Every structure is written in C-alpha cells, then in structure tokens.
N, C-alpha and C positions, 0 to 999 in steps of 0.2 A: 838453370840459366838457358836463355834462348840463344841459339847459335847462328840464326839466320834472320834476315830482314823479316819483320813481322808487323802487320797492320793491326792495331788494337782499336776496336770499335766499342763505343760506350753508348748505352741506351738508357733512357729514363722515361717512365710513364708520366705524361703530363697530367697535372691536377689529380693525382691518384687519391689523395685524401678526400677530395670532393666526390670521386667515384664511389668510394666506400660510404661516405656520409649520405649520398643521394640514393644509391641503389642497394646498399648493404654489403656486408663482408663476403657473402657467398658470391655476389657478382664481382667484387674485388678480386677474389680468388680466380674466378673465370677469366677476368681481364689479364691477370698475370700468366695464366695458362695460354691464353690466346697470343699474348706478346711473345712468350717463350716459344710457342709453336711457330710463329712468323720468323723469329730469329733463327730457329733451328732449320726451318725449311730453306732459308737463303744461305746460311753460313755453316750449317751442320756437316755437310759433306766435304767442305773445303777447309774447315778448321775446328776450333774448339769453342763451345758456348758455355757461359756460366751465368748464374744469378749471383750478383755480388752484394746486394742489399735488398731492402724491402721491395722496392719497385725499380731497381737498377740491374741492368744486365751488361754483359761484356762478351765480345766474340773476338777471337784472335785467328788471323790467317797468315801463314807464312808465304811470303812472295806473292803479293796480289797482282803483280805485273801490270800496273796501271789500271786495274779494274775496280779500284776503290769506289768511285762514284757510281759505277754500275751496281755494285753490291748494295749501296745505300738506296739507290732508286728502286731496285728489286724489292728491298725490304719495305720501303714506304708504299710501294704498289701492293705488296702482300697485306700490309696493315689496312690500306684503303679497301681492298676486297673484303677483308674481315669486317670492317666498319660498315660496308654496304649490307652485310648480313645482319649485323647488330649495331644500330646507330648509337647505342650507348657507349661503345668502346671508345676510349680516348685516343688522342694522338700520342705519338712517341717521339721524343727528341733524340737525335743521334749525333755523335761526334766521333772523330777518329784521329789517330796519330800513328806515325811510322816509328818503329823501334829499329835502329840500325846498330848491330853489335859494334862496340868500340866508340860509338858516338852518343854519349849520354846513357842514362840508366832506363830500365823498364819503368821505374817509378816516374821518371820525367815524362816518358811517353804517355803513361796512364794519366798523369796530371794534365798534359796537353790535350788529350782526347776529352777529358772531363770539362776543361775550359771551353772547348769547341762545342760540346753538347749544350752547355748552359747558354752560350751565345745563340745557338740554334733555337733553344727554348724561348729566349727573350724575343727573337725575331718572330717566332710563331705567335707569341702573345700580342706583339705589335700588330701583326697582320689580322689577328682575330679582332682586335679592338677597332681596326679600320673597317671591318665588315659590319659592325653593329651600328 
C-alpha cells in the first residue's frame, strides 16, 4: 500500500501498431526502448517506472510538490529530442492522477490517469488532422 501522496503518470505510444506494420518489429522494439529510456531519464531518479502493457508505461512519484506539469513537459521535450534523431519515432500520449491515501483507491487514480491519457491522445489526433 502506498502511504503518501503519489502522482501516477500513464504513457501510451501513439499508433504503435502502425509503427510495427510500417517499419517492422525490430523498429517497434527500438521504439519501446526509446520511450522507456525517455521515461526513465525524466522519472527514474525521482520515482519508479514500469512497463504495464505492450506499449503502455507507468511512472509513480511520491510528493511531486506541484511539479507534475514540469515532469510532463520534460518528458515531451525528451521525446521530441529523440524524434529529432529518428523521425520515425511516434508521439507518446501521457496522463496523470494524484493518489491521496484515505481519498479513493490506487485503482481509481490509475483509472483517472488512463482517462486523461486517452483524452490527450484524442487531442493529438485532432491536432494532427488539422495539420493535413
């Protein structure tokens, strides 16, 4: 059980199936390695990082002290830098939620982070459609 306020971050690689279909599974594996590396470089020293599914990752940081948005922008900048090196790397959607002991469950916070991530993903798709 988590005993202190914890921010749970959820990450999902955008269009991962398309990455595998277009560039092959070896590049799909490289993509997961790059995303995991970006997550670890931003969140690894401050909390715990996990791969939770095929192309989904999670990071947990106890007591972000109002720095949640900074962590997200640092991560998005790190991914942008990696995409500048390899243009084939996809974008990554991110969401987060705060878990406060005594106010709801960890599962509720994870569900909330997941919903936010999918909202972010939908916004990214809308933006991309407007650029074409």
